[in-house]
PyMOL Python script that loads the backbone (N, CA, C, O; Angstrom):
from pymol import cmd

cmd.read_pdbstr("""\
ATOM      1  N   MET A   1      79.231  75.801  92.116  1.00  0.00           N
ATOM      2  CA  MET A   1      77.696  76.123  92.548  1.00  0.00           C
ATOM      3  C   MET A   1      76.715  75.530  91.645  1.00  0.00           C
ATOM      4  O   MET A   1      75.606  75.228  92.087  1.00  0.00           O
ATOM      5  N   ALA A   2      77.066  75.305  90.225  1.00  0.00           N
ATOM      6  CA  ALA A   2      76.091  75.020  89.228  1.00  0.00           C
ATOM      7  C   ALA A   2      76.051  73.403  89.445  1.00  0.00           C
ATOM      8  O   ALA A   2      74.984  72.799  89.336  1.00  0.00           O
ATOM      9  N   GLU A   3      77.187  72.781  89.736  1.00  0.00           N
ATOM     10  CA  GLU A   3      77.070  71.550  89.937  1.00  0.00           C
ATOM     11  C   GLU A   3      76.329  70.884  91.245  1.00  0.00           C
ATOM     12  O   GLU A   3      75.763  69.790  91.227  1.00  0.00           O
ATOM     13  N   VAL A   4      76.430  71.658  92.257  1.00  0.00           N
ATOM     14  CA  VAL A   4      75.691  71.322  93.434  1.00  0.00           C
ATOM     15  C   VAL A   4      74.138  71.574  93.124  1.00  0.00           C
ATOM     16  O   VAL A   4      73.261  70.835  93.570  1.00  0.00           O
ATOM     17  N   ALA A   5      73.890  72.664  92.333  1.00  0.00           N
ATOM     18  CA  ALA A   5      72.437  72.702  92.093  1.00  0.00           C
ATOM     19  C   ALA A   5      71.925  71.591  91.122  1.00  0.00           C
ATOM     20  O   ALA A   5      70.771  71.180  91.247  1.00  0.00           O
ATOM     21  N   ALA A   6      72.687  71.137  90.237  1.00  0.00           N
ATOM     22  CA  ALA A   6      72.410  70.349  89.239  1.00  0.00           C
ATOM     23  C   ALA A   6      72.274  68.832  89.955  1.00  0.00           C
ATOM     24  O   ALA A   6      71.371  68.105  89.541  1.00  0.00           O
ATOM     25  N   ASP A   7      73.076  68.390  90.925  1.00  0.00           N
ATOM     26  CA  ASP A   7      72.816  67.337  91.773  1.00  0.00           C
ATOM     27  C   ASP A   7      71.558  67.281  92.651  1.00  0.00           C
ATOM     28  O   ASP A   7      70.986  66.234  92.957  1.00  0.00           O
ATOM     29  N   ALA A   8      71.231  68.364  92.980  1.00  0.00           N
ATOM     30  CA  ALA A   8      69.914  68.700  93.642  1.00  0.00           C
ATOM     31  C   ALA A   8      68.534  68.774  92.766  1.00  0.00           C
ATOM     32  O   ALA A   8      67.376  68.879  93.169  1.00  0.00           O
ATOM     33  N   GLY A   9      69.017  68.688  91.506  1.00  0.00           N
ATOM     34  CA  GLY A   9      67.892  68.642  90.597  1.00  0.00           C
ATOM     35  C   GLY A   9      67.353  70.228  90.458  1.00  0.00           C
ATOM     36  O   GLY A   9      66.172  70.382  90.148  1.00  0.00           O
ATOM     37  N   ARG A  10      68.077  71.244  90.651  1.00  0.00           N
ATOM     38  CA  ARG A  10      67.848  72.467  90.672  1.00  0.00           C
ATOM     39  C   ARG A  10      68.646  73.213  89.370  1.00  0.00           C
ATOM     40  O   ARG A  10      69.718  72.837  88.895  1.00  0.00           O
ATOM     41  N   PRO A  11      67.888  74.295  88.954  1.00  0.00           N
ATOM     42  CA  PRO A  11      68.565  75.197  87.722  1.00  0.00           C
ATOM     43  C   PRO A  11      69.437  76.070  88.324  1.00  0.00           C
ATOM     44  O   PRO A  11      69.254  76.451  89.480  1.00  0.00           O
ATOM     45  N   ALA A  12      70.518  76.483  87.545  1.00  0.00           N
ATOM     46  CA  ALA A  12      71.380  77.595  88.137  1.00  0.00           C
ATOM     47  C   ALA A  12      71.147  78.499  86.969  1.00  0.00           C
ATOM     48  O   ALA A  12      70.970  78.203  85.787  1.00  0.00           O
ATOM     49  N   THR A  13      71.189  79.779  87.615  1.00  0.00           N
ATOM     50  CA  THR A  13      71.301  81.217  86.883  1.00  0.00           C
ATOM     51  C   THR A  13      72.430  81.936  86.794  1.00  0.00           C
ATOM     52  O   THR A  13      72.756  82.596  87.781  1.00  0.00           O
ATOM     53  N   PRO A  14      73.187  81.959  85.708  1.00  0.00           N
ATOM     54  CA  PRO A  14      74.469  82.908  85.608  1.00  0.00           C
ATOM     55  C   PRO A  14      73.998  84.302  85.557  1.00  0.00           C
ATOM     56  O   PRO A  14      73.068  84.684  84.848  1.00  0.00           O
ATOM     57  N   ILE A  15      74.722  85.068  86.383  1.00  0.00           N
ATOM     58  CA  ILE A  15      74.441  86.458  86.417  1.00  0.00           C
ATOM     59  C   ILE A  15      75.776  87.283  86.196  1.00  0.00           C
ATOM     60  O   ILE A  15      76.703  87.087  86.981  1.00  0.00           O
ATOM     61  N   SER A  16      75.914  88.168  85.198  1.00  0.00           N
ATOM     62  CA  SER A  16      77.057  89.022  84.840  1.00  0.00           C
ATOM     63  C   SER A  16      76.536  90.512  84.712  1.00  0.00           C
ATOM     64  O   SER A  16      76.705  91.175  83.689  1.00  0.00           O
ATOM     65  N   ALA A  17      75.884  90.983  85.851  1.00  0.00           N
ATOM     66  CA  ALA A  17      75.587  92.306  85.647  1.00  0.00           C
ATOM     67  C   ALA A  17      76.871  93.422  85.987  1.00  0.00           C
ATOM     68  O   ALA A  17      77.922  93.197  86.588  1.00  0.00           O
ATOM     69  N   PHE A  18      76.479  94.443  85.499  1.00  0.00           N
ATOM     70  CA  PHE A  18      77.382  95.584  85.624  1.00  0.00           C
ATOM     71  C   PHE A  18      78.929  94.960  85.331  1.00  0.00           C
ATOM     72  O   PHE A  18      79.751  94.916  86.245  1.00  0.00           O
ATOM     73  N   ASP A  19      79.169  94.595  84.289  1.00  0.00           N
ATOM     74  CA  ASP A  19      80.291  93.970  83.603  1.00  0.00           C
ATOM     75  C   ASP A  19      80.780  94.441  82.506  1.00  0.00           C
ATOM     76  O   ASP A  19      80.106  95.245  81.862  1.00  0.00           O
ATOM     77  N   THR A  20      81.993  94.062  82.080  1.00  0.00           N
ATOM     78  CA  THR A  20      82.565  94.325  80.778  1.00  0.00           C
ATOM     79  C   THR A  20      82.434  93.303  79.933  1.00  0.00           C
ATOM     80  O   THR A  20      82.095  92.194  80.346  1.00  0.00           O
ATOM     81  N   SER A  21      82.698  93.559  78.591  1.00  0.00           N
ATOM     82  CA  SER A  21      82.723  92.170  77.660  1.00  0.00           C
ATOM     83  C   SER A  21      83.210  91.036  78.113  1.00  0.00           C
ATOM     84  O   SER A  21      82.603  89.968  78.041  1.00  0.00           O
ATOM     85  N   LEU A  22      84.528  91.213  78.696  1.00  0.00           N
ATOM     86  CA  LEU A  22      85.475  90.083  79.332  1.00  0.00           C
ATOM     87  C   LEU A  22      84.412  89.454  80.164  1.00  0.00           C
ATOM     88  O   LEU A  22      84.116  88.313  79.809  1.00  0.00           O
ATOM     89  N   GLY A  23      83.843  89.881  81.073  1.00  0.00           N
ATOM     90  CA  GLY A  23      83.027  89.193  82.098  1.00  0.00           C
ATOM     91  C   GLY A  23      81.905  88.536  81.484  1.00  0.00           C
ATOM     92  O   GLY A  23      81.543  87.407  81.815  1.00  0.00           O
ATOM     93  N   ALA A  24      81.370  89.204  80.625  1.00  0.00           N
ATOM     94  CA  ALA A  24      80.299  88.685  79.844  1.00  0.00           C
ATOM     95  C   ALA A  24      80.727  87.351  79.064  1.00  0.00           C
ATOM     96  O   ALA A  24      80.088  86.301  79.131  1.00  0.00           O
ATOM     97  N   ALA A  25      81.652  87.496  78.472  1.00  0.00           N
ATOM     98  CA  ALA A  25      82.304  86.349  77.694  1.00  0.00           C
ATOM     99  C   ALA A  25      82.638  85.076  78.568  1.00  0.00           C
ATOM    100  O   ALA A  25      82.520  83.914  78.178  1.00  0.00           O
ATOM    101  N   MET A  26      83.047  85.458  79.735  1.00  0.00           N
ATOM    102  CA  MET A  26      83.572  84.369  80.860  1.00  0.00           C
ATOM    103  C   MET A  26      82.093  83.626  81.173  1.00  0.00           C
ATOM    104  O   MET A  26      81.930  82.408  81.118  1.00  0.00           O
ATOM    105  N   THR A  27      81.199  84.465  81.465  1.00  0.00           N
ATOM    106  CA  THR A  27      79.919  83.995  81.699  1.00  0.00           C
ATOM    107  C   THR A  27      79.244  83.087  80.637  1.00  0.00           C
ATOM    108  O   THR A  27      78.638  82.054  80.923  1.00  0.00           O
ATOM    109  N   LEU A  28      79.417  83.601  79.319  1.00  0.00           N
ATOM    110  CA  LEU A  28      78.852  82.888  78.176  1.00  0.00           C
ATOM    111  C   LEU A  28      79.466  81.611  77.893  1.00  0.00           C
ATOM    112  O   LEU A  28      78.898  80.715  77.269  1.00  0.00           O
ATOM    113  N   HIS A  29      81.009  81.522  78.512  1.00  0.00           N
ATOM    114  CA  HIS A  29      81.702  80.120  78.346  1.00  0.00           C
ATOM    115  C   HIS A  29      81.275  79.181  79.592  1.00  0.00           C
ATOM    116  O   HIS A  29      81.242  77.955  79.484  1.00  0.00           O
ATOM    117  N   LEU A  30      80.960  79.853  80.760  1.00  0.00           N
ATOM    118  CA  LEU A  30      80.501  79.028  81.871  1.00  0.00           C
ATOM    119  C   LEU A  30      79.077  78.422  81.404  1.00  0.00           C
ATOM    120  O   LEU A  30      78.879  77.208  81.432  1.00  0.00           O
ATOM    121  N   CYS A  31      78.065  79.376  80.959  1.00  0.00           N
ATOM    122  CA  CYS A  31      76.848  78.904  80.512  1.00  0.00           C
ATOM    123  C   CYS A  31      76.932  77.740  79.509  1.00  0.00           C
ATOM    124  O   CYS A  31      76.032  76.902  79.548  1.00  0.00           O
ATOM    125  N   ALA A  32      77.847  77.618  78.687  1.00  0.00           N
ATOM    126  CA  ALA A  32      77.955  76.652  77.702  1.00  0.00           C
ATOM    127  C   ALA A  32      78.435  75.207  78.489  1.00  0.00           C
ATOM    128  O   ALA A  32      78.265  74.112  77.953  1.00  0.00           O
ATOM    129  N   THR A  33      78.920  75.332  79.536  1.00  0.00           N
ATOM    130  CA  THR A  33      79.300  74.034  80.195  1.00  0.00           C
ATOM    131  C   THR A  33      78.426  73.781  81.359  1.00  0.00           C
ATOM    132  O   THR A  33      78.751  72.855  82.102  1.00  0.00           O
ATOM    133  N   VAL A  34      77.365  74.468  81.629  1.00  0.00           N
ATOM    134  CA  VAL A  34      76.533  73.953  82.937  1.00  0.00           C
ATOM    135  C   VAL A  34      75.520  73.345  82.252  1.00  0.00           C
ATOM    136  O   VAL A  34      74.833  73.749  81.314  1.00  0.00           O
ATOM    137  N   PRO A  35      75.530  71.837  83.139  1.00  0.00           N
ATOM    138  CA  PRO A  35      74.390  71.046  82.579  1.00  0.00           C
ATOM    139  C   PRO A  35      72.981  71.436  82.790  1.00  0.00           C
ATOM    140  O   PRO A  35      72.204  70.903  81.998  1.00  0.00           O
ATOM    141  N   ARG A  36      72.467  72.222  83.646  1.00  0.00           N
ATOM    142  CA  ARG A  36      71.107  72.672  83.745  1.00  0.00           C
ATOM    143  C   ARG A  36      71.030  74.051  83.986  1.00  0.00           C
ATOM    144  O   ARG A  36      71.179  74.400  85.157  1.00  0.00           O
ATOM    145  N   LEU A  37      70.830  74.907  83.143  1.00  0.00           N
ATOM    146  CA  LEU A  37      70.429  76.139  83.405  1.00  0.00           C
ATOM    147  C   LEU A  37      69.139  76.562  83.779  1.00  0.00           C
ATOM    148  O   LEU A  37      68.229  75.732  83.811  1.00  0.00           O
ATOM    149  N   SER A  38      68.933  77.769  84.073  1.00  0.00           N
ATOM    150  CA  SER A  38      67.424  78.169  84.073  1.00  0.00           C
ATOM    151  C   SER A  38      67.061  78.681  82.820  1.00  0.00           C
ATOM    152  O   SER A  38      67.749  78.662  81.799  1.00  0.00           O
ATOM    153  N   ALA A  39      65.967  79.126  82.959  1.00  0.00           N
ATOM    154  CA  ALA A  39      65.457  79.797  81.325  1.00  0.00           C
ATOM    155  C   ALA A  39      66.222  80.941  80.918  1.00  0.00           C
ATOM    156  O   ALA A  39      65.956  81.469  79.838  1.00  0.00           O
ATOM    157  N   GLY A  40      67.142  81.393  81.648  1.00  0.00           N
ATOM    158  CA  GLY A  40      67.804  82.645  81.283  1.00  0.00           C
ATOM    159  C   GLY A  40      68.947  83.007  82.123  1.00  0.00           C
ATOM    160  O   GLY A  40      69.169  82.385  83.162  1.00  0.00           O
ATOM    161  N   ALA A  41      69.680  83.973  81.736  1.00  0.00           N
ATOM    162  CA  ALA A  41      70.780  84.393  82.354  1.00  0.00           C
ATOM    163  C   ALA A  41      70.812  85.907  82.133  1.00  0.00           C
ATOM    164  O   ALA A  41      70.265  86.452  81.174  1.00  0.00           O
ATOM    165  N   GLU A  42      71.553  86.602  83.174  1.00  0.00           N
ATOM    166  CA  GLU A  42      71.583  88.097  83.100  1.00  0.00           C
ATOM    167  C   GLU A  42      73.083  88.286  82.624  1.00  0.00           C
ATOM    168  O   GLU A  42      74.017  87.818  83.276  1.00  0.00           O
ATOM    169  N   LEU A  43      73.224  88.852  81.689  1.00  0.00           N
ATOM    170  CA  LEU A  43      74.408  89.213  81.068  1.00  0.00           C
ATOM    171  C   LEU A  43      74.286  90.770  80.572  1.00  0.00           C
ATOM    172  O   LEU A  43      73.550  91.014  79.616  1.00  0.00           O
ATOM    173  N   ILE A  44      74.983  91.788  81.201  1.00  0.00           N
ATOM    174  CA  ILE A  44      74.727  93.092  80.909  1.00  0.00           C
ATOM    175  C   ILE A  44      76.193  93.680  80.740  1.00  0.00           C
ATOM    176  O   ILE A  44      76.790  94.207  81.678  1.00  0.00           O
ATOM    177  N   PRO A  45      76.703  93.550  79.503  1.00  0.00           N
ATOM    178  CA  PRO A  45      78.250  93.676  79.328  1.00  0.00           C
ATOM    179  C   PRO A  45      78.436  95.295  79.026  1.00  0.00           C
ATOM    180  O   PRO A  45      79.561  95.772  78.878  1.00  0.00           O
ATOM    181  N   ASP A  46      77.163  96.143  78.943  1.00  0.00           N
ATOM    182  CA  ASP A  46      77.584  97.507  78.595  1.00  0.00           C
ATOM    183  C   ASP A  46      76.940  98.605  79.670  1.00  0.00           C
ATOM    184  O   ASP A  46      76.500  99.742  79.497  1.00  0.00           O
ATOM    185  N   MET A  47      77.072  97.802  80.810  1.00  0.00           N
ATOM    186  CA  MET A  47      76.604  98.842  81.831  1.00  0.00           C
ATOM    187  C   MET A  47      77.801  99.569  82.441  1.00  0.00           C
ATOM    188  O   MET A  47      77.485 100.411  83.282  1.00  0.00           O
ATOM    189  N   VAL A  48      79.080  99.430  82.206  1.00  0.00           N
ATOM    190  CA  VAL A  48      80.182  99.891  82.520  1.00  0.00           C
ATOM    191  C   VAL A  48      80.519 100.953  81.723  1.00  0.00           C
ATOM    192  O   VAL A  48      80.412 100.658  80.533  1.00  0.00           O
ATOM    193  N   SER A  49      81.007 102.449  81.988  1.00  0.00           N
ATOM    194  CA  SER A  49      81.083 103.413  80.886  1.00  0.00           C
ATOM    195  C   SER A  49      82.171 103.080  80.179  1.00  0.00           C
ATOM    196  O   SER A  49      82.193 103.619  79.073  1.00  0.00           O
ATOM    197  N   GLU A  50      83.140 102.339  80.436  1.00  0.00           N
ATOM    198  CA  GLU A  50      84.481 102.344  79.532  1.00  0.00           C
ATOM    199  C   GLU A  50      84.494 100.871  79.429  1.00  0.00           C
ATOM    200  O   GLU A  50      84.918 100.336  80.454  1.00  0.00           O
ATOM    201  N   ASP A  51      84.106  99.959  78.361  1.00  0.00           N
ATOM    202  CA  ASP A  51      84.608  98.561  78.285  1.00  0.00           C
ATOM    203  C   ASP A  51      85.816  98.657  77.386  1.00  0.00           C
ATOM    204  O   ASP A  51      85.780  99.161  76.263  1.00  0.00           O
ATOM    205  N   PRO A  52      86.970  98.101  77.998  1.00  0.00           N
ATOM    206  CA  PRO A  52      88.177  97.920  77.212  1.00  0.00           C
ATOM    207  C   PRO A  52      88.265  97.182  76.160  1.00  0.00           C
ATOM    208  O   PRO A  52      89.265  97.320  75.455  1.00  0.00           O
ATOM    209  N   ALA A  53      87.182  96.160  75.769  1.00  0.00           N
ATOM    210  CA  ALA A  53      87.340  95.290  74.617  1.00  0.00           C
ATOM    211  C   ALA A  53      87.629  96.055  73.435  1.00  0.00           C
ATOM    212  O   ALA A  53      87.216  97.201  73.261  1.00  0.00           O
ATOM    213  N   VAL A  54      88.368  95.389  72.593  1.00  0.00           N
ATOM    214  CA  VAL A  54      88.372  96.026  71.082  1.00  0.00           C
ATOM    215  C   VAL A  54      87.198  95.941  70.499  1.00  0.00           C
ATOM    216  O   VAL A  54      86.782  96.975  69.977  1.00  0.00           O
ATOM    217  N   ASP A  55      86.441  94.842  70.432  1.00  0.00           N
ATOM    218  CA  ASP A  55      85.069  94.791  69.890  1.00  0.00           C
ATOM    219  C   ASP A  55      84.148  94.382  71.055  1.00  0.00           C
ATOM    220  O   ASP A  55      84.045  93.200  71.385  1.00  0.00           O
ATOM    221  N   PRO A  56      83.512  95.325  71.643  1.00  0.00           N
ATOM    222  CA  PRO A  56      82.667  94.882  72.696  1.00  0.00           C
ATOM    223  C   PRO A  56      81.581  94.166  72.558  1.00  0.00           C
ATOM    224  O   PRO A  56      80.965  94.514  71.550  1.00  0.00           O
ATOM    225  N   ILE A  57      81.029  93.229  73.194  1.00  0.00           N
ATOM    226  CA  ILE A  57      79.879  92.343  73.105  1.00  0.00           C
ATOM    227  C   ILE A  57      78.579  93.183  73.211  1.00  0.00           C
ATOM    228  O   ILE A  57      78.471  94.023  74.105  1.00  0.00           O
ATOM    229  N   GLU A  58      77.640  92.976  72.352  1.00  0.00           N
ATOM    230  CA  GLU A  58      76.597  93.568  72.348  1.00  0.00           C
ATOM    231  C   GLU A  58      75.395  92.710  73.208  1.00  0.00           C
ATOM    232  O   GLU A  58      75.244  91.492  73.120  1.00  0.00           O
ATOM    233  N   ALA A  59      74.799  93.371  73.826  1.00  0.00           N
ATOM    234  CA  ALA A  59      73.678  92.476  74.826  1.00  0.00           C
ATOM    235  C   ALA A  59      72.528  92.279  73.934  1.00  0.00           C
ATOM    236  O   ALA A  59      72.098  93.210  73.253  1.00  0.00           O
ATOM    237  N   SER A  60      71.969  91.005  73.910  1.00  0.00           N
ATOM    238  CA  SER A  60      70.822  90.932  73.081  1.00  0.00           C
ATOM    239  C   SER A  60      70.117  89.386  73.593  1.00  0.00           C
ATOM    240  O   SER A  60      70.754  88.465  74.105  1.00  0.00           O
ATOM    241  N   PRO A  61      68.840  89.395  73.340  1.00  0.00           N
ATOM    242  CA  PRO A  61      68.118  88.263  73.903  1.00  0.00           C
ATOM    243  C   PRO A  61      68.823  86.792  73.660  1.00  0.00           C
ATOM    244  O   PRO A  61      68.617  85.918  74.501  1.00  0.00           O
ATOM    245  N   GLU A  62      69.530  86.555  72.685  1.00  0.00           N
ATOM    246  CA  GLU A  62      70.261  85.346  72.299  1.00  0.00           C
ATOM    247  C   GLU A  62      71.700  85.668  71.907  1.00  0.00           C
ATOM    248  O   GLU A  62      71.971  86.245  70.854  1.00  0.00           O
ATOM    249  N   MET A  63      72.462  85.338  72.649  1.00  0.00           N
ATOM    250  CA  MET A  63      74.000  85.276  72.687  1.00  0.00           C
ATOM    251  C   MET A  63      74.770  84.119  72.389  1.00  0.00           C
ATOM    252  O   MET A  63      74.377  83.005  72.737  1.00  0.00           O
ATOM    253  N   THR A  64      76.061  84.331  71.642  1.00  0.00           N
ATOM    254  CA  THR A  64      76.813  83.017  71.263  1.00  0.00           C
ATOM    255  C   THR A  64      77.885  83.366  72.065  1.00  0.00           C
ATOM    256  O   THR A  64      78.287  84.486  72.381  1.00  0.00           O
ATOM    257  N   VAL A  65      78.405  81.973  72.433  1.00  0.00           N
ATOM    258  CA  VAL A  65      79.629  82.007  73.117  1.00  0.00           C
ATOM    259  C   VAL A  65      80.863  82.696  71.977  1.00  0.00           C
ATOM    260  O   VAL A  65      80.818  82.411  70.780  1.00  0.00           O
ATOM    261  N   PRO A  66      81.810  83.513  72.487  1.00  0.00           N
ATOM    262  CA  PRO A  66      82.751  84.197  71.535  1.00  0.00           C
ATOM    263  C   PRO A  66      83.664  82.673  71.259  1.00  0.00           C
ATOM    264  O   PRO A  66      83.660  81.695  72.005  1.00  0.00           O
ATOM    265  N   ASP A  67      84.348  82.818  70.078  1.00  0.00           N
ATOM    266  CA  ASP A  67      85.222  81.876  69.704  1.00  0.00           C
ATOM    267  C   ASP A  67      86.554  82.275  69.415  1.00  0.00           C
ATOM    268  O   ASP A  67      87.334  81.530  68.821  1.00  0.00           O
ATOM    269  N   GLY A  68      86.860  83.446  69.817  1.00  0.00           N
ATOM    270  CA  GLY A  68      88.192  83.833  69.521  1.00  0.00           C
ATOM    271  C   GLY A  68      89.129  83.380  70.447  1.00  0.00           C
ATOM    272  O   GLY A  68      88.691  82.707  71.380  1.00  0.00           O
ATOM    273  N   PRO A  69      90.651  83.664  70.376  1.00  0.00           N
ATOM    274  CA  PRO A  69      91.375  83.332  71.294  1.00  0.00           C
ATOM    275  C   PRO A  69      90.983  83.576  72.602  1.00  0.00           C
ATOM    276  O   PRO A  69      90.226  84.519  72.836  1.00  0.00           O
ATOM    277  N   GLY A  70      91.492  82.688  73.694  1.00  0.00           N
ATOM    278  CA  GLY A  70      91.347  83.095  75.081  1.00  0.00           C
ATOM    279  C   GLY A  70      89.775  82.791  75.393  1.00  0.00           C
ATOM    280  O   GLY A  70      89.150  81.757  75.157  1.00  0.00           O
ATOM    281  N   VAL A  71      89.372  83.876  75.932  1.00  0.00           N
ATOM    282  CA  VAL A  71      87.791  83.572  76.086  1.00  0.00           C
ATOM    283  C   VAL A  71      87.109  84.532  74.970  1.00  0.00           C
ATOM    284  O   VAL A  71      86.045  85.123  75.157  1.00  0.00           O
ATOM    285  N   GLY A  72      87.756  84.589  73.971  1.00  0.00           N
ATOM    286  CA  GLY A  72      87.046  85.313  72.664  1.00  0.00           C
ATOM    287  C   GLY A  72      86.917  87.016  72.696  1.00  0.00           C
ATOM    288  O   GLY A  72      86.428  87.671  71.775  1.00  0.00           O
ATOM    289  N   VAL A  73      87.373  87.490  73.750  1.00  0.00           N
ATOM    290  CA  VAL A  73      87.472  88.857  73.657  1.00  0.00           C
ATOM    291  C   VAL A  73      88.921  89.679  73.711  1.00  0.00           C
ATOM    292  O   VAL A  73      89.730  89.565  74.632  1.00  0.00           O
ATOM    293  N   GLY A  74      89.075  90.468  72.627  1.00  0.00           N
ATOM    294  CA  GLY A  74      90.273  90.973  72.496  1.00  0.00           C
ATOM    295  C   GLY A  74      90.653  92.209  73.266  1.00  0.00           C
ATOM    296  O   GLY A  74      89.806  93.101  73.220  1.00  0.00           O
ATOM    297  N   LEU A  75      91.441  92.389  73.771  1.00  0.00           N
ATOM    298  CA  LEU A  75      91.869  93.588  74.523  1.00  0.00           C
ATOM    299  C   LEU A  75      93.152  94.571  74.000  1.00  0.00           C
ATOM    300  O   LEU A  75      94.133  93.998  73.528  1.00  0.00           O
ATOM    301  N   PRO A  76      93.143  95.706  74.066  1.00  0.00           N
ATOM    302  CA  PRO A  76      94.282  96.525  73.203  1.00  0.00           C
ATOM    303  C   PRO A  76      95.404  96.029  74.218  1.00  0.00           C
ATOM    304  O   PRO A  76      95.354  95.474  75.316  1.00  0.00           O
ATOM    305  N   ASP A  77      96.461  96.472  73.373  1.00  0.00           N
ATOM    306  CA  ASP A  77      97.768  95.963  74.201  1.00  0.00           C
ATOM    307  C   ASP A  77      98.178  97.357  75.162  1.00  0.00           C
ATOM    308  O   ASP A  77      99.008  97.254  76.065  1.00  0.00           O
ATOM    309  N   SER A  78      97.534  98.577  74.870  1.00  0.00           N
ATOM    310  CA  SER A  78      97.832  99.595  75.800  1.00  0.00           C
ATOM    311  C   SER A  78      97.280  99.253  77.041  1.00  0.00           C
ATOM    312  O   SER A  78      97.724  99.815  78.042  1.00  0.00           O
ATOM    313  N   LEU A  79      96.266  98.313  77.154  1.00  0.00           N
ATOM    314  CA  LEU A  79      95.760  98.187  78.562  1.00  0.00           C
ATOM    315  C   LEU A  79      96.823  97.428  79.461  1.00  0.00           C
ATOM    316  O   LEU A  79      96.580  97.307  80.662  1.00  0.00           O
ATOM    317  N   PHE A  80      97.866  96.969  78.983  1.00  0.00           N
ATOM    318  CA  PHE A  80      98.895  96.390  79.700  1.00  0.00           C
ATOM    319  C   PHE A  80      99.997  97.094  79.838  1.00  0.00           C
ATOM    320  O   PHE A  80     100.893  96.592  80.518  1.00  0.00           O
ATOM    321  N   ASP A  81     100.182  98.274  79.300  1.00  0.00           N
ATOM    322  CA  ASP A  81     101.333  99.478  79.481  1.00  0.00           C
ATOM    323  C   ASP A  81     101.507  99.517  80.970  1.00  0.00           C
ATOM    324  O   ASP A  81     102.301 100.310  81.477  1.00  0.00           O
TER     325      ASP A  81
END
""", "prot")
cmd.dss("prot")
cmd.show_as("cartoon", "prot")
cmd.util.cbc("prot")
cmd.orient("prot")
């Protein structure tokens, strides 16, 4: 979708509302690859009551792309039992 928007000269706005740190991390990785973003993105990783991430992502006006293994968010082994 972002490529179609870029081809048309339009910006794209990534949204990761009502998500966990895992979803927010994936959206941050997407944002790092999209050539023409709008001025902002909606990332709200703390709207779910129980975020399974080992170290949850904190929402802030400026966020960096996680750089750990995978998408950069650790999950507990117990999640896969």
